[in-house]
PDB file of N, CA, C, O and CB in Angstrom:
ATOM      1  N   MET A   1     -82.376 -25.528  96.656  1.00  0.00           N
ATOM      2  CA  MET A   1     -81.252 -25.985  97.454  1.00  0.00           C
ATOM      3  C   MET A   1     -80.686 -24.805  98.231  1.00  0.00           C
ATOM      4  O   MET A   1     -80.457 -23.733  97.671  1.00  0.00           O
ATOM      5  CB  MET A   1     -80.164 -26.635  96.563  1.00  0.00           C
ATOM      6  N   ALA A   2     -80.463 -25.011  99.522  1.00  0.00           N
ATOM      7  CA  ALA A   2     -79.949 -23.948 100.378  1.00  0.00           C
ATOM      8  C   ALA A   2     -78.461 -23.743 100.108  1.00  0.00           C
ATOM      9  O   ALA A   2     -77.747 -24.660  99.702  1.00  0.00           O
ATOM     10  CB  ALA A   2     -80.191 -24.279 101.871  1.00  0.00           C
ATOM     11  N   ASN A   3     -78.023 -22.521 100.346  1.00  0.00           N
ATOM     12  CA  ASN A   3     -76.599 -22.285 100.140  1.00  0.00           C
ATOM     13  C   ASN A   3     -75.802 -22.881 101.302  1.00  0.00           C
ATOM     14  O   ASN A   3     -76.364 -23.136 102.368  1.00  0.00           O
ATOM     15  CB  ASN A   3     -76.308 -20.769  99.997  1.00  0.00           C
ATOM     16  N   PRO A   4     -74.512 -23.104 101.108  1.00  0.00           N
ATOM     17  CA  PRO A   4     -73.692 -23.766 102.130  1.00  0.00           C
ATOM     18  C   PRO A   4     -73.697 -23.028 103.482  1.00  0.00           C
ATOM     19  O   PRO A   4     -73.654 -23.678 104.526  1.00  0.00           O
ATOM     20  CB  PRO A   4     -72.264 -23.892 101.628  1.00  0.00           C
ATOM     21  N   PHE A   5     -73.746 -21.712 103.482  1.00  0.00           N
ATOM     22  CA  PHE A   5     -73.744 -20.955 104.731  1.00  0.00           C
ATOM     23  C   PHE A   5     -75.002 -21.258 105.552  1.00  0.00           C
ATOM     24  O   PHE A   5     -74.922 -21.469 106.762  1.00  0.00           O
ATOM     25  CB  PHE A   5     -73.645 -19.444 104.443  1.00  0.00           C
ATOM     26  N   GLU A   6     -76.155 -21.279 104.892  1.00  0.00           N
ATOM     27  CA  GLU A   6     -77.402 -21.604 105.600  1.00  0.00           C
ATOM     28  C   GLU A   6     -77.379 -23.039 106.123  1.00  0.00           C
ATOM     29  O   GLU A   6     -77.850 -23.316 107.226  1.00  0.00           O
ATOM     30  CB  GLU A   6     -78.616 -21.403 104.673  1.00  0.00           C
ATOM     31  N   PHE A   7     -76.830 -23.938 105.324  1.00  0.00           N
ATOM     32  CA  PHE A   7     -76.738 -25.333 105.744  1.00  0.00           C
ATOM     33  C   PHE A   7     -75.897 -25.458 107.014  1.00  0.00           C
ATOM     34  O   PHE A   7     -76.291 -26.149 107.954  1.00  0.00           O
ATOM     35  CB  PHE A   7     -76.137 -26.196 104.618  1.00  0.00           C
ATOM     36  N   ILE A   8     -74.758 -24.801 107.046  1.00  0.00           N
ATOM     37  CA  ILE A   8     -73.881 -24.865 108.222  1.00  0.00           C
ATOM     38  C   ILE A   8     -74.580 -24.251 109.432  1.00  0.00           C
ATOM     39  O   ILE A   8     -74.450 -24.767 110.542  1.00  0.00           O
ATOM     40  CB  ILE A   8     -72.539 -24.137 107.948  1.00  0.00           C
ATOM     41  N   GLN A   9     -75.312 -23.166 109.238  1.00  0.00           N
ATOM     42  CA  GLN A   9     -76.063 -22.570 110.349  1.00  0.00           C
ATOM     43  C   GLN A   9     -77.115 -23.548 110.875  1.00  0.00           C
ATOM     44  O   GLN A   9     -77.282 -23.697 112.085  1.00  0.00           O
ATOM     45  CB  GLN A   9     -76.736 -21.252 109.903  1.00  0.00           C
ATOM     46  N   ASP A  10     -77.812 -24.204 109.969  1.00  0.00           N
ATOM     47  CA  ASP A  10     -78.830 -25.189 110.374  1.00  0.00           C
ATOM     48  C   ASP A  10     -78.206 -26.356 111.146  1.00  0.00           C
ATOM     49  O   ASP A  10     -78.761 -26.818 112.142  1.00  0.00           O
ATOM     50  CB  ASP A  10     -79.579 -25.722 109.138  1.00  0.00           C
ATOM     51  N   VAL A  11     -77.065 -26.819 110.682  1.00  0.00           N
ATOM     52  CA  VAL A  11     -76.377 -27.923 111.365  1.00  0.00           C
ATOM     53  C   VAL A  11     -75.979 -27.495 112.770  1.00  0.00           C
ATOM     54  O   VAL A  11     -76.158 -28.258 113.719  1.00  0.00           O
ATOM     55  CB  VAL A  11     -75.128 -28.377 110.566  1.00  0.00           C
ATOM     56  N   ARG A  12     -75.445 -26.294 112.917  1.00  0.00           N
ATOM     57  CA  ARG A  12     -75.039 -25.806 114.244  1.00  0.00           C
ATOM     58  C   ARG A  12     -76.249 -25.652 115.157  1.00  0.00           C
ATOM     59  O   ARG A  12     -76.161 -25.942 116.350  1.00  0.00           O
ATOM     60  CB  ARG A  12     -74.294 -24.460 114.123  1.00  0.00           C
ATOM     61  N   THR A  13     -77.362 -25.206 114.622  1.00  0.00           N
ATOM     62  CA  THR A  13     -78.580 -25.055 115.417  1.00  0.00           C
ATOM     63  C   THR A  13     -79.062 -26.415 115.902  1.00  0.00           C
ATOM     64  O   THR A  13     -79.403 -26.574 117.075  1.00  0.00           O
ATOM     65  CB  THR A  13     -79.684 -24.354 114.597  1.00  0.00           C
ATOM     66  N   GLU A  14     -79.092 -27.391 115.011  1.00  0.00           N
ATOM     67  CA  GLU A  14     -79.548 -28.731 115.392  1.00  0.00           C
ATOM     68  C   GLU A  14     -78.581 -29.382 116.390  1.00  0.00           C
ATOM     69  O   GLU A  14     -79.022 -30.043 117.329  1.00  0.00           O
ATOM     70  CB  GLU A  14     -79.696 -29.619 114.142  1.00  0.00           C
ATOM     71  N   ALA A  15     -77.288 -29.205 116.199  1.00  0.00           N
ATOM     72  CA  ALA A  15     -76.297 -29.771 117.123  1.00  0.00           C
ATOM     73  C   ALA A  15     -76.455 -29.168 118.516  1.00  0.00           C
ATOM     74  O   ALA A  15     -76.188 -29.832 119.518  1.00  0.00           O
ATOM     75  CB  ALA A  15     -74.865 -29.528 116.599  1.00  0.00           C
ATOM     76  N   GLY A  16     -76.883 -27.927 118.577  1.00  0.00           N
ATOM     77  CA  GLY A  16     -77.106 -27.283 119.873  1.00  0.00           C
ATOM     78  C   GLY A  16     -78.299 -27.854 120.617  1.00  0.00           C
ATOM     79  O   GLY A  16     -78.395 -27.698 121.834  1.00  0.00           O
ATOM     80  N   LYS A  17     -79.208 -28.510 119.915  1.00  0.00           N
ATOM     81  CA  LYS A  17     -80.397 -29.099 120.539  1.00  0.00           C
ATOM     82  C   LYS A  17     -80.118 -30.486 121.124  1.00  0.00           C
ATOM     83  O   LYS A  17     -80.941 -31.024 121.865  1.00  0.00           O
ATOM     84  CB  LYS A  17     -81.527 -29.190 119.519  1.00  0.00           C
ATOM     85  N   VAL A  18     -78.968 -31.062 120.795  1.00  0.00           N
ATOM     86  CA  VAL A  18     -78.637 -32.412 121.241  1.00  0.00           C
ATOM     87  C   VAL A  18     -78.343 -32.399 122.735  1.00  0.00           C
ATOM     88  O   VAL A  18     -77.657 -31.505 123.232  1.00  0.00           O
ATOM     89  CB  VAL A  18     -77.429 -32.974 120.451  1.00  0.00           C
ATOM     90  N   THR A  19     -78.863 -33.392 123.448  1.00  0.00           N
ATOM     91  CA  THR A  19     -78.540 -33.566 124.865  1.00  0.00           C
ATOM     92  C   THR A  19     -77.337 -34.486 124.946  1.00  0.00           C
ATOM     93  O   THR A  19     -77.461 -35.696 124.753  1.00  0.00           O
ATOM     94  CB  THR A  19     -79.759 -34.146 125.679  1.00  0.00           C
ATOM     95  N   TRP A  20     -76.176 -33.918 125.229  1.00  0.00           N
ATOM     96  CA  TRP A  20     -74.943 -34.687 125.270  1.00  0.00           C
ATOM     97  C   TRP A  20     -74.796 -35.362 126.623  1.00  0.00           C
ATOM     98  O   TRP A  20     -75.166 -34.776 127.639  1.00  0.00           O
ATOM     99  CB  TRP A  20     -73.732 -33.789 124.982  1.00  0.00           C
ATOM    100  N   PRO A  21     -74.262 -36.588 126.665  1.00  0.00           N
ATOM    101  CA  PRO A  21     -74.083 -37.282 127.944  1.00  0.00           C
ATOM    102  C   PRO A  21     -72.952 -36.639 128.748  1.00  0.00           C
ATOM    103  O   PRO A  21     -72.027 -36.046 128.192  1.00  0.00           O
ATOM    104  CB  PRO A  21     -73.789 -38.784 127.711  1.00  0.00           C
ATOM    105  N   THR A  22     -73.053 -36.774 130.060  1.00  0.00           N
ATOM    106  CA  THR A  22     -71.995 -36.261 130.925  1.00  0.00           C
ATOM    107  C   THR A  22     -70.808 -37.215 130.860  1.00  0.00           C
ATOM    108  O   THR A  22     -70.913 -38.319 130.327  1.00  0.00           O
ATOM    109  CB  THR A  22     -72.497 -36.092 132.394  1.00  0.00           C
ATOM    110  N   ARG A  23     -69.685 -36.778 131.405  1.00  0.00           N
ATOM    111  CA  ARG A  23     -68.491 -37.622 131.436  1.00  0.00           C
ATOM    112  C   ARG A  23     -68.769 -38.894 132.241  1.00  0.00           C
ATOM    113  O   ARG A  23     -68.321 -39.980 131.873  1.00  0.00           O
ATOM    114  CB  ARG A  23     -67.290 -36.849 132.039  1.00  0.00           C
ATOM    115  N   ARG A  24     -69.514 -38.748 133.344  1.00  0.00           N
ATOM    116  CA  ARG A  24     -69.830 -39.909 134.187  1.00  0.00           C
ATOM    117  C   ARG A  24     -70.721 -40.902 133.432  1.00  0.00           C
ATOM    118  O   ARG A  24     -70.479 -42.109 133.472  1.00  0.00           O
ATOM    119  CB  ARG A  24     -70.526 -39.456 135.494  1.00  0.00           C
ATOM    120  N   GLU A  25     -71.746 -40.398 132.747  1.00  0.00           N
ATOM    121  CA  GLU A  25     -72.626 -41.284 131.969  1.00  0.00           C
ATOM    122  C   GLU A  25     -71.849 -42.031 130.888  1.00  0.00           C
ATOM    123  O   GLU A  25     -72.089 -43.215 130.649  1.00  0.00           O
ATOM    124  CB  GLU A  25     -73.765 -40.476 131.327  1.00  0.00           C
ATOM    125  N   THR A  26     -70.926 -41.341 130.243  1.00  0.00           N
ATOM    126  CA  THR A  26     -70.113 -41.978 129.213  1.00  0.00           C
ATOM    127  C   THR A  26     -69.229 -43.068 129.820  1.00  0.00           C
ATOM    128  O   THR A  26     -69.084 -44.145 129.242  1.00  0.00           O
ATOM    129  CB  THR A  26     -69.249 -40.931 128.487  1.00  0.00           C
ATOM    130  N   GLY A  27     -68.641 -42.791 130.985  1.00  0.00           N
ATOM    131  CA  GLY A  27     -67.798 -43.786 131.648  1.00  0.00           C
ATOM    132  C   GLY A  27     -68.575 -45.006 132.090  1.00  0.00           C
ATOM    133  O   GLY A  27     -68.117 -46.135 131.915  1.00  0.00           O
ATOM    134  N   VAL A  28     -69.764 -44.784 132.669  1.00  0.00           N
ATOM    135  CA  VAL A  28     -70.595 -45.904 133.125  1.00  0.00           C
ATOM    136  C   VAL A  28     -71.036 -46.754 131.941  1.00  0.00           C
ATOM    137  O   VAL A  28     -70.992 -47.982 132.007  1.00  0.00           O
ATOM    138  CB  VAL A  28     -71.828 -45.390 133.901  1.00  0.00           C
ATOM    139  N   THR A  29     -71.453 -46.119 130.879  1.00  0.00           N
ATOM    140  CA  THR A  29     -71.894 -46.849 129.688  1.00  0.00           C
ATOM    141  C   THR A  29     -70.743 -47.646 129.078  1.00  0.00           C
ATOM    142  O   THR A  29     -70.929 -48.792 128.669  1.00  0.00           O
ATOM    143  CB  THR A  29     -72.472 -45.878 128.646  1.00  0.00           C
ATOM    144  N   THR A  30     -69.559 -47.045 129.017  1.00  0.00           N
ATOM    145  CA  THR A  30     -68.391 -47.741 128.481  1.00  0.00           C
ATOM    146  C   THR A  30     -68.065 -48.964 129.331  1.00  0.00           C
ATOM    147  O   THR A  30     -67.777 -50.034 128.794  1.00  0.00           O
ATOM    148  CB  THR A  30     -67.177 -46.794 128.419  1.00  0.00           C
ATOM    149  N   ALA A  31     -68.108 -48.811 130.650  1.00  0.00           N
ATOM    150  CA  ALA A  31     -67.825 -49.935 131.548  1.00  0.00           C
ATOM    151  C   ALA A  31     -68.849 -51.055 131.353  1.00  0.00           C
ATOM    152  O   ALA A  31     -68.483 -52.230 131.329  1.00  0.00           O
ATOM    153  CB  ALA A  31     -67.826 -49.463 133.019  1.00  0.00           C
ATOM    154  N   MET A  32     -70.126 -50.700 131.215  1.00  0.00           N
ATOM    155  CA  MET A  32     -71.163 -51.720 131.006  1.00  0.00           C
ATOM    156  C   MET A  32     -70.927 -52.471 129.700  1.00  0.00           C
ATOM    157  O   MET A  32     -71.090 -53.691 129.648  1.00  0.00           O
ATOM    158  CB  MET A  32     -72.565 -51.075 130.999  1.00  0.00           C
ATOM    159  N   VAL A  33     -70.546 -51.758 128.654  1.00  0.00           N
ATOM    160  CA  VAL A  33     -70.285 -52.417 127.366  1.00  0.00           C
ATOM    161  C   VAL A  33     -69.105 -53.364 127.496  1.00  0.00           C
ATOM    162  O   VAL A  33     -69.164 -54.490 127.003  1.00  0.00           O
ATOM    163  CB  VAL A  33     -70.013 -51.373 126.256  1.00  0.00           C
ATOM    164  N   LEU A  34     -68.036 -52.930 128.150  1.00  0.00           N
ATOM    165  CA  LEU A  34     -66.865 -53.795 128.308  1.00  0.00           C
ATOM    166  C   LEU A  34     -67.209 -55.042 129.120  1.00  0.00           C
ATOM    167  O   LEU A  34     -66.768 -56.140 128.781  1.00  0.00           O
ATOM    168  CB  LEU A  34     -65.720 -53.028 128.983  1.00  0.00           C
ATOM    169  N   ILE A  35     -67.991 -54.883 130.186  1.00  0.00           N
ATOM    170  CA  ILE A  35     -68.401 -56.032 130.990  1.00  0.00           C
ATOM    171  C   ILE A  35     -69.230 -57.006 130.158  1.00  0.00           C
ATOM    172  O   ILE A  35     -69.026 -58.217 130.234  1.00  0.00           O
ATOM    173  CB  ILE A  35     -69.200 -55.571 132.219  1.00  0.00           C
ATOM    174  N   MET A  36     -70.157 -56.487 129.370  1.00  0.00           N
ATOM    175  CA  MET A  36     -70.986 -57.358 128.538  1.00  0.00           C
ATOM    176  C   MET A  36     -70.149 -58.077 127.476  1.00  0.00           C
ATOM    177  O   MET A  36     -70.422 -59.235 127.158  1.00  0.00           O
ATOM    178  CB  MET A  36     -72.100 -56.545 127.867  1.00  0.00           C
ATOM    179  N   VAL A  37     -69.146 -57.413 126.932  1.00  0.00           N
ATOM    180  CA  VAL A  37     -68.272 -58.050 125.944  1.00  0.00           C
ATOM    181  C   VAL A  37     -67.518 -59.205 126.582  1.00  0.00           C
ATOM    182  O   VAL A  37     -67.408 -60.280 125.993  1.00  0.00           O
ATOM    183  CB  VAL A  37     -67.281 -57.028 125.346  1.00  0.00           C
ATOM    184  N   VAL A  38     -66.993 -58.986 127.795  1.00  0.00           N
ATOM    185  CA  VAL A  38     -66.269 -60.054 128.492  1.00  0.00           C
ATOM    186  C   VAL A  38     -67.210 -61.221 128.797  1.00  0.00           C
ATOM    187  O   VAL A  38     -66.852 -62.380 128.589  1.00  0.00           O
ATOM    188  CB  VAL A  38     -65.634 -59.518 129.801  1.00  0.00           C
ATOM    189  N   LEU A  39     -68.413 -60.913 129.291  1.00  0.00           N
ATOM    190  CA  LEU A  39     -69.378 -61.973 129.595  1.00  0.00           C
ATOM    191  C   LEU A  39     -69.761 -62.755 128.334  1.00  0.00           C
ATOM    192  O   LEU A  39     -69.872 -63.980 128.375  1.00  0.00           O
ATOM    193  CB  LEU A  39     -70.635 -61.376 130.248  1.00  0.00           C
ATOM    194  N   ALA A  40     -69.960 -62.059 127.232  1.00  0.00           N
ATOM    195  CA  ALA A  40     -70.300 -62.739 125.985  1.00  0.00           C
ATOM    196  C   ALA A  40     -69.145 -63.625 125.523  1.00  0.00           C
ATOM    197  O   ALA A  40     -69.370 -64.741 125.054  1.00  0.00           O
ATOM    198  CB  ALA A  40     -70.655 -61.715 124.893  1.00  0.00           C
ATOM    199  N   ALA A  41     -67.919 -63.140 125.651  1.00  0.00           N
ATOM    200  CA  ALA A  41     -66.762 -63.929 125.246  1.00  0.00           C
ATOM    201  C   ALA A  41     -66.644 -65.191 126.096  1.00  0.00           C
ATOM    202  O   ALA A  41     -66.391 -66.274 125.569  1.00  0.00           O
ATOM    203  CB  ALA A  41     -65.479 -63.094 125.352  1.00  0.00           C
ATOM    204  N   VAL A  42     -66.826 -65.056 127.404  1.00  0.00           N
ATOM    205  CA  VAL A  42     -66.758 -66.219 128.289  1.00  0.00           C
ATOM    206  C   VAL A  42     -67.870 -67.206 127.945  1.00  0.00           C
ATOM    207  O   VAL A  42     -67.639 -68.415 127.918  1.00  0.00           O
ATOM    208  CB  VAL A  42     -66.861 -65.787 129.770  1.00  0.00           C
ATOM    209  N   PHE A  43     -69.065 -66.703 127.685  1.00  0.00           N
ATOM    210  CA  PHE A  43     -70.188 -67.569 127.316  1.00  0.00           C
ATOM    211  C   PHE A  43     -69.871 -68.360 126.054  1.00  0.00           C
ATOM    212  O   PHE A  43     -70.075 -69.573 126.015  1.00  0.00           O
ATOM    213  CB  PHE A  43     -71.464 -66.740 127.110  1.00  0.00           C
ATOM    214  N   PHE A  44     -69.372 -67.681 125.018  1.00  0.00           N
ATOM    215  CA  PHE A  44     -69.117 -68.375 123.756  1.00  0.00           C
ATOM    216  C   PHE A  44     -67.956 -69.360 123.868  1.00  0.00           C
ATOM    217  O   PHE A  44     -67.968 -70.400 123.209  1.00  0.00           O
ATOM    218  CB  PHE A  44     -68.830 -67.365 122.655  1.00  0.00           C
ATOM    219  N   VAL A  45     -66.961 -69.052 124.687  1.00  0.00           N
ATOM    220  CA  VAL A  45     -65.881 -70.016 124.914  1.00  0.00           C
ATOM    221  C   VAL A  45     -66.441 -71.255 125.613  1.00  0.00           C
ATOM    222  O   VAL A  45     -66.099 -72.380 125.249  1.00  0.00           O
ATOM    223  CB  VAL A  45     -64.735 -69.380 125.758  1.00  0.00           C
ATOM    224  N   ALA A  46     -67.297 -71.053 126.612  1.00  0.00           N
ATOM    225  CA  ALA A  46     -67.885 -72.187 127.332  1.00  0.00           C
ATOM    226  C   ALA A  46     -68.747 -73.038 126.399  1.00  0.00           C
ATOM    227  O   ALA A  46     -68.653 -74.265 126.421  1.00  0.00           O
ATOM    228  CB  ALA A  46     -68.726 -71.690 128.523  1.00  0.00           C
ATOM    229  N   VAL A  47     -69.576 -72.405 125.588  1.00  0.00           N
ATOM    230  CA  VAL A  47     -70.414 -73.146 124.640  1.00  0.00           C
ATOM    231  C   VAL A  47     -69.544 -73.911 123.645  1.00  0.00           C
ATOM    232  O   VAL A  47     -69.840 -75.059 123.314  1.00  0.00           O
ATOM    233  CB  VAL A  47     -71.367 -72.185 123.890  1.00  0.00           C
ATOM    234  N   ASP A  48     -68.481 -73.283 123.173  1.00  0.00           N
ATOM    235  CA  ASP A  48     -67.573 -73.944 122.245  1.00  0.00           C
ATOM    236  C   ASP A  48     -66.945 -75.181 122.886  1.00  0.00           C
ATOM    237  O   ASP A  48     -66.819 -76.218 122.234  1.00  0.00           O
ATOM    238  CB  ASP A  48     -66.480 -72.971 121.784  1.00  0.00           C
ATOM    239  N   GLU A  49     -66.556 -75.081 124.140  1.00  0.00           N
ATOM    240  CA  GLU A  49     -65.962 -76.235 124.824  1.00  0.00           C
ATOM    241  C   GLU A  49     -66.978 -77.365 125.010  1.00  0.00           C
ATOM    242  O   GLU A  49     -66.636 -78.537 124.857  1.00  0.00           O
ATOM    243  CB  GLU A  49     -65.400 -75.811 126.186  1.00  0.00           C
ATOM    244  N   VAL A  50     -68.215 -77.017 125.338  1.00  0.00           N
ATOM    245  CA  VAL A  50     -69.255 -78.035 125.505  1.00  0.00           C
ATOM    246  C   VAL A  50     -69.523 -78.736 124.176  1.00  0.00           C
ATOM    247  O   VAL A  50     -69.628 -79.961 124.127  1.00  0.00           O
ATOM    248  CB  VAL A  50     -70.558 -77.402 126.053  1.00  0.00           C
ATOM    249  N   ILE A  51     -69.632 -77.974 123.121  1.00  0.00           N
ATOM    250  CA  ILE A  51     -69.874 -78.569 121.799  1.00  0.00           C
ATOM    251  C   ILE A  51     -68.682 -79.439 121.389  1.00  0.00           C
ATOM    252  O   ILE A  51     -68.863 -80.535 120.859  1.00  0.00           O
ATOM    253  CB  ILE A  51     -70.129 -77.460 120.733  1.00  0.00           C
ATOM    254  N   HIS A  52     -67.482 -78.954 121.632  1.00  0.00           N
ATOM    255  CA  HIS A  52     -66.284 -79.736 121.307  1.00  0.00           C
ATOM    256  C   HIS A  52     -66.289 -81.060 122.067  1.00  0.00           C
ATOM    257  O   HIS A  52     -65.985 -82.104 121.491  1.00  0.00           O
ATOM    258  CB  HIS A  52     -65.004 -78.935 121.637  1.00  0.00           C
ATOM    259  N   PHE A  53     -66.627 -81.026 123.344  1.00  0.00           N
ATOM    260  CA  PHE A  53     -66.675 -82.228 124.155  1.00  0.00           C
ATOM    261  C   PHE A  53     -67.731 -83.202 123.626  1.00  0.00           C
ATOM    262  O   PHE A  53     -67.477 -84.401 123.515  1.00  0.00           O
ATOM    263  CB  PHE A  53     -66.963 -81.871 125.613  1.00  0.00           C
ATOM    264  N   ALA A  54     -68.922 -82.674 123.300  1.00  0.00           N
ATOM    265  CA  ALA A  54     -70.006 -83.524 122.798  1.00  0.00           C
ATOM    266  C   ALA A  54     -69.636 -84.165 121.469  1.00  0.00           C
ATOM    267  O   ALA A  54     -69.874 -85.356 121.271  1.00  0.00           O
ATOM    268  CB  ALA A  54     -71.293 -82.711 122.643  1.00  0.00           C
ATOM    269  N   VAL A  55     -69.063 -83.399 120.566  1.00  0.00           N
ATOM    270  CA  VAL A  55     -68.673 -83.942 119.262  1.00  0.00           C
ATOM    271  C   VAL A  55     -67.568 -84.983 119.439  1.00  0.00           C
ATOM    272  O   VAL A  55     -67.555 -86.007 118.756  1.00  0.00           O
ATOM    273  CB  VAL A  55     -68.201 -82.807 118.312  1.00  0.00           C
ATOM    274  N   SER A  56     -66.647 -84.716 120.355  1.00  0.00           N
ATOM    275  CA  SER A  56     -65.576 -85.687 120.616  1.00  0.00           C
ATOM    276  C   SER A  56     -66.143 -87.001 121.118  1.00  0.00           C
ATOM    277  O   SER A  56     -65.687 -88.071 120.715  1.00  0.00           O
ATOM    278  CB  SER A  56     -64.578 -85.128 121.634  1.00  0.00           C
ATOM    279  N   LEU A  57     -67.139 -86.928 121.999  1.00  0.00           N
ATOM    280  CA  LEU A  57     -67.766 -88.155 122.501  1.00  0.00           C
ATOM    281  C   LEU A  57     -68.488 -88.903 121.387  1.00  0.00           C
ATOM    282  O   LEU A  57     -68.385 -90.124 121.275  1.00  0.00           O
ATOM    283  CB  LEU A  57     -68.747 -87.830 123.630  1.00  0.00           C
ATOM    284  N   ILE A  58     -69.218 -88.156 120.568  1.00  0.00           N
ATOM    285  CA  ILE A  58     -70.004 -88.774 119.502  1.00  0.00           C
ATOM    286  C   ILE A  58     -69.095 -89.421 118.458  1.00  0.00           C
ATOM    287  O   ILE A  58     -69.356 -90.539 118.012  1.00  0.00           O
ATOM    288  CB  ILE A  58     -70.916 -87.732 118.836  1.00  0.00           C
ATOM    289  N   LEU A  59     -68.040 -88.728 118.075  1.00  0.00           N
ATOM    290  CA  LEU A  59     -67.165 -89.230 117.006  1.00  0.00           C
ATOM    291  C   LEU A  59     -66.043 -90.111 117.527  1.00  0.00           C
ATOM    292  O   LEU A  59     -65.308 -90.707 116.740  1.00  0.00           O
ATOM    293  CB  LEU A  59     -66.572 -88.074 116.237  1.00  0.00           C
ATOM    294  N   GLY A  60     -65.903 -90.201 118.841  1.00  0.00           N
ATOM    295  CA  GLY A  60     -64.911 -91.089 119.410  1.00  0.00           C
ATOM    296  C   GLY A  60     -63.489 -90.573 119.380  1.00  0.00           C
ATOM    297  O   GLY A  60     -62.545 -91.353 119.503  1.00  0.00           O
ATOM    298  N   TYR A  61     -63.320 -89.269 119.217  1.00  0.00           N
ATOM    299  CA  TYR A  61     -61.967 -88.705 119.255  1.00  0.00           C
ATOM    300  C   TYR A  61     -61.489 -88.613 120.684  1.00  0.00           C
ATOM    301  O   TYR A  61     -62.291 -88.512 121.612  1.00  0.00           O
ATOM    302  CB  TYR A  61     -61.924 -87.319 118.589  1.00  0.00           C
ATOM    303  N   GLY A  62     -60.193 -88.649 120.857  1.00  0.00           N
ATOM    304  CA  GLY A  62     -59.601 -88.471 122.166  1.00  0.00           C
ATOM    305  C   GLY A  62     -59.616 -86.994 122.540  1.00  0.00           C
ATOM    306  O   GLY A  62     -60.100 -86.154 121.781  1.00  0.00           O
ATOM    307  N   SER A  63     -59.095 -86.699 123.688  1.00  0.00           N
ATOM    308  CA  SER A  63     -59.035 -85.305 124.114  1.00  0.00           C
ATOM    309  C   SER A  63     -57.999 -84.566 123.279  1.00  0.00           C
ATOM    310  O   SER A  63     -57.210 -85.183 122.564  1.00  0.00           O
ATOM    311  CB  SER A  63     -58.699 -85.200 125.623  1.00  0.00           C
ATOM    312  N   ARG A  64     -58.009 -83.276 123.373  1.00  0.00           N
ATOM    313  CA  ARG A  64     -57.091 -82.450 122.585  1.00  0.00           C
ATOM    314  C   ARG A  64     -55.711 -82.835 122.867  1.00  0.00           C
ATOM    315  O   ARG A  64     -54.781 -82.258 122.303  1.00  0.00           O
ATOM    316  CB  ARG A  64     -57.275 -80.987 122.855  1.00  0.00           C
TER     317      ARG A  64
END
């Protein structure tokens, strides 16, 4: 087992090899994720409304 000092040196060496994203790349990726979340939410609300309408027709319930 390596001593803690060697471990910390190894971690710093490996962290230095990481290719970190630029501020612009991070912003673009964040925006894409937010857009996809909104689109998914709208999709699931629409599907829920369609299913609600279909079940209401089948079971003979009135509108909300």
